N, C-alpha and C positions, 0 to 999 in steps of 0.2 A: 696359672690359676685354673682351677677346675670349673666346670660348668655348674650353674645352680641346679639344684635338684628340682624335679617337677613336683608340683603340689599333688597331694593324693587326689584320686578321682572322686567325684561326687555323683551321686545318682542324678540321672537326667530329669529335668523338670519341664521339658517342652521343646518346641522347635527352636527357640532362641538359644537353648543350651547347646544344641548341635552346631548352630552357627558360631557360637563363641569357641567351641572346641576346635572347629575347623580352622578358625583364625588364630588359634594358639593363645586364646585369652582364657583367664580363669573363669570358672562357672560357679564358684561358691557364692552364696548370698552375702557373706561377710566382706567380699572384695579385699583379699589380702594384698599387700603391696607387691608391685611388679618391680623386679630387679633388672636394671639395664647397666651392665658392667658392674661398677663398684657402688653406684647410687641406687637407692631404692625410692620409688615414688609411690605414695599411697593415693589411690583414686579418691576423689572427693566423696564424702559420705552423702547418702541420699537425704535431701531436705524434706523433713516431714511436712506434709500438707495438712493444714487445719481443716477439720470438718466444717461443712457449711453451717451457718447459724440456723438454728431452728426458729428463732423469732427475729423479726426485723429490728434494727436498732431504733431506739426512741428518737422521734423527730422533735427537734427543739422548737419551742413555740416562736412564731414570728414576732419580730420586734415591731412595735407600734410607733408610727411617726406622729409626733405632736401636731395637732391641726394648725394650719397657717391662717393667721388672722387676715380678713379682707382689708384691702387698702381703704383709707378714709375717703369718703365721697365728698367732693367739693360742693358747696351750696349752689343751688340752681341760680343762673344769672337772671336778673330782672330785665324785662324787655320794655322798650319804649317805641311804640309803633311796630315797625318791622326790623329795627336795628337792635341786636342783642347788646346789652350793656352789662359787663361783669360787675359783681357785687363789690369787688375790691380790685384796684389796679395792681398789675404785677410789679414787683420791685425792680428798680432801675439797677442794672449791673454796674458794679464799681470796679475800677481797675487799680493798678499799682499807684502809689503816690507819685504825683507829677505827670501821670499819663492820662490824657483825656480820651475817653471812649467816643467813637462816632455813633451818633444816634440820628435817625431819620427825622427830618423836620417837615416832611410832606404832609399835607392834611389827609385825613381819612377819606377813602373813596366814597362818593355819593351813592347811597342805596335808595332803592325805590320799592314801592309795595310789591309783594310777591305775587299777588293776584288782583283781579279786578274787584271792585266793591260788591258786596252782596246785593242781589237783585230784590226789588220790591215785589210783593205779591201782585199778580195780574189784576185781580179784582179785590177791592177793599172788602173787609169782612162785613162792614155795614151794608154794602150793596149786595152781598151774596144772599142775604136773607130776603131781599126784595126781588131778586131776579127770578123770572119764571123759566119755563122750559123753552129752549131755542129750537124751533122747528127746522126741519130740513128745507133747503132752498127750493126744491121742487115739490109739488103736490104729489100724492100717491098716484094719481092718474097719469101725470107726466112721467113719473119714474117708470110706470108700467109700460107706457108707450115707448120710452127710450130702450127699455130692456127687450121688448119685442122687436124693435127696429134693429138692434145690434144682433139679436139671434137670427134674423133673416138676412144678415149680411150687409145691412145698411151702416152708414156712418164712416165709410172708408174715406170719403172726401174730407170729413172733419179731422180724421187722423192725419192725413197728408197736410192739411192746412196748419194744424197744430205743430207738426214736425218742422215745417218751414219757419213758423214763427219762433220756435225754440232755437233753431239754427241762427236766426237773426239776433236773438237775445244773446247768444254766445259768441257774437262777432268780436274780434280782438279790438282792444282800445289801448291808447297810449297813456293817458292820464285820467284822473277821476272825472267822469262825466256827471254834470249836475242837471237833474231833471226837476223842474219846478212844477208843482201841481197847484192849480188855482181854481177858484169857483167863480163863475160868472155872476153869482150873487150868493148871499149867505144861505147856508143849508142846501147847497147844490150837491153835496156829497164829495167834496174835495178830500176831506180827511180819510173817508173810507177808501177812496181811490188811491191815495198815497200809501195807505197800509197794504192794500192789495198789491200794488206795484213793488213795494219793498219785499214782501214775501215771495213774489214771483222771481225777482232778481236773485234773491238768496238761494232759491231752489234751483235755478237753472245756471247760475254762474258760480265760479269758485273763488272769486276775488272779493266777495262780501258786498254788503250794501249798508250805507249809513242813512238812517232816517232822521231828518231834521224837522223839528216842530218850532216854527217861528212865532206861534201865538204866545203872547206874553202871559205867563202865569199858568193857569190850569187849562191846558189844551186836552183834547180827547184822543190824540194820536197814540199816546202811551197806553190808554185804556183799550183802544181797538187792536193794537198789536199784541196785547196780552203778555206772552212769554218772551218778549224781546229783551235783549241785554240793555240796561239803562245806564247812562252816564250823566253825571252832572257836569256843570262847567268846571268845577274844581277837579273832578276826576279827569276830564279831558285835558286840562292844563298840565296835570301831573303826568298823563300818559304821553303827551307829545315831547316832554323833556327826557323821557327814557331813550336809551339807544334803540335804533329802529328794529333790531332783531328781537329785543325783549318786548317791545310794543306789539310787534306782529305775533309773537308767540302768545301773548296774553289775549289778543283779540281772536286768534285762531281757535280758541277753545269754544267759541260761539259762532262758528262759521255757518251753521244751519239756521241761525236766527238773526234777524236784523239788529243792528246796534242803534239805539235811540239816544239822541242828544236833545234834551228839552231846553227851552229858553226860560231862565228864571224871570220872575216878575220884576226884579230890580235891575235887570241887564238890558241896556239899550241894544238896538239892532246892529250898530257898528261893532260893538264888543262881541256880540254873539256871532257875527259874521267872521270876525277875526279868529275866534276859537274854533269854529267849525271848519274854516279853511285850512288851518293847521292840522286838523284831524283827518281831513279828506285824503291826505297822501297815503293813508293805510288802506284805502278802499278803492274799488274800481268804479263804484256808482254811489251817488248821493241823491236821495229823493227828498225834496224840500216841500213840506206842507205849508203853502203860503196862504191858503184859504181865500176869502174874498178880499183881504187886505192886499194881496199881491197885485190886483188889477186896479186898485184905487189909490194906493200909496206909492210914492216914488221909492226907488231903490230895490225893488223886488225883481222886476222883469229882466233886469240886466244880469241877474245872478245865474240864470239857468241857461244851459246850452240848448235846451228844448223846453217847451211849455205844454203841459197837459191841462186842458181847460174842461172842467166838469160843467155840464149843461143839463139842467133838469129836462126830462123828456116831456115837456108841456109846451103849450102854445106860448105862454108868457116867457118860458125859458128860451125858446127859439127866437122870440122877438128881441130879447135882451142880447143874445149871442150875436145875431146878425147886426145889431146896432154897434156892438163893441168891435166886431171885425171891420166894420166900415170906417172906424175911427183910428185904428192902430196903424203903425207903419208896415209897409210891405215885408220888410225883413223879419219882423216879429210874427206876422201872419204866416210866413213861409216855414217857420220852425215851431208851429203850434199844431197840436193834435187835439181836436175837439172830440169829446166823449159824451154821448147822450146816455143819461142814467134814468132808468125806469124806477120810480119810487112808489109806484102803485100797480097792482095787478090789472087794473082797469084803465090803463093809459089810453087817452084818446088821440095820441099823436101817431101819425103814420111814419114809421121809422125810415122807410125807403124814400119817401118824398122829403123828409127832413134832411137826410143825408145828401140828397141831390141838391137841396137848397144850399147847404154848406159847401158842397163841391163847386157850386157855381160861384161862391165867394172866394174860391181858391184854396180851400182847406178840406181834404177828404176826412170824413168823420168815422168814428167807431161807435158801436152801440154796446152797452152793458145792460142786459135785460134784468127784469125784476127777480130778485132773490130774497126769499123770506128770511133766510138766516142773516143776510146783510141788513135788511130793513129793521130787524129787531134792535139794532144798535149795541149789540153785545160784542165781546172780544171775538176775533175771527176764529172760526173753526173750519179749516179746509175740508174736513170730512163731511160737513153738512152743506157745502156749497151746492148750488144748482148745477146741472150738467153743463150748461153753456157758460158758466161763470169763469172757470179756469181757462178755456180757449179764448174767451173774449179778453181777459186780462193779459194773456200772453200776446195777443194781437196788439193791444194798446202798448204794452211794454216794448215790443219789437219796433213799432213805429216811432215811439219816443226815443229809443236808443239810436235808431238809424239817423234821425234828424240831429240828435246830440253829437253823434260821431262825425257828421258832415260839417258841423259848426266847430271850427278849430279856434274860436275866440277864447 
């Protein structure tokens, strides 16, 4: 067989034409078939390329999803006290015929109030219109003398004495210590002294203070304490039935204020003592305002680990106090802190000689000087106390707590 004839030459059209000619490949644009032996193969024709579109294809509009209807809202449950009660009971599940489903027969857990009852206003609205301006405990002249003394470096001894008294107030205790505040006679200032001690213990201790008012009916301790947390006998009974953790959490919301438990007019002393004793386990200290009844009626003096006796800083008050100390038992005298209270700026009693007379009877005395803000009989305002009031109350509280901590009865 003869060799196939070469295709006729074509004019060069560029560098790629030379490459094809060197390789022995055809250079025509029509790409004629290449013959290998007896078969001939035609190269694939060039695929035409479509020109790029001049305008972008139209965008189909997005399909809209129909809105989803919100689920139906169940009716709000009705409440009874603090226990939510649903409006309708859930259906009881039913099983296959002849199969009995297990259901719980245990009673529902007992629930308690979520928080303590709302507090009453410190001062009734009717008395607010009658109250005048409560003056500061010190006169302007005494405040000026105190400011000058502190500016000249004086008062360091008072600061050290107050620090020692605060350390004694913060001494550790094992169980609740009961401090009974009584008056050697009516109007001696026992309620004011009980309110001051309750506030001092709450201020310097972290385990709280419980203020108890044993006066039947309308006592004045709640009025003098002002913003204290108030509990009724029913509230206290419900509180002691709660788990200890919940009760402590409810009471810890008012750690910086005394907790007051008043005695209703229809409750006898034994029932009130039982309720207050069960409540004392949540507090480190209990200040009991016994008034004058504590020294003339049986059943009071045995309740306190220590006794704070309010004595008017008058000659008649000293006469009554010395006569009372001469009659009581030595063990009661040993756990008593007598306090001389000035109720007038012009007191004629010599404090130093009066304290020496009481010391001769075996009881070292404390003195609470005249304070105009306390003499007004209004709710306590620590910001208006006289300069010597807070250190004197701290000294009284430290002495009472020390005696109460020594008495393990």
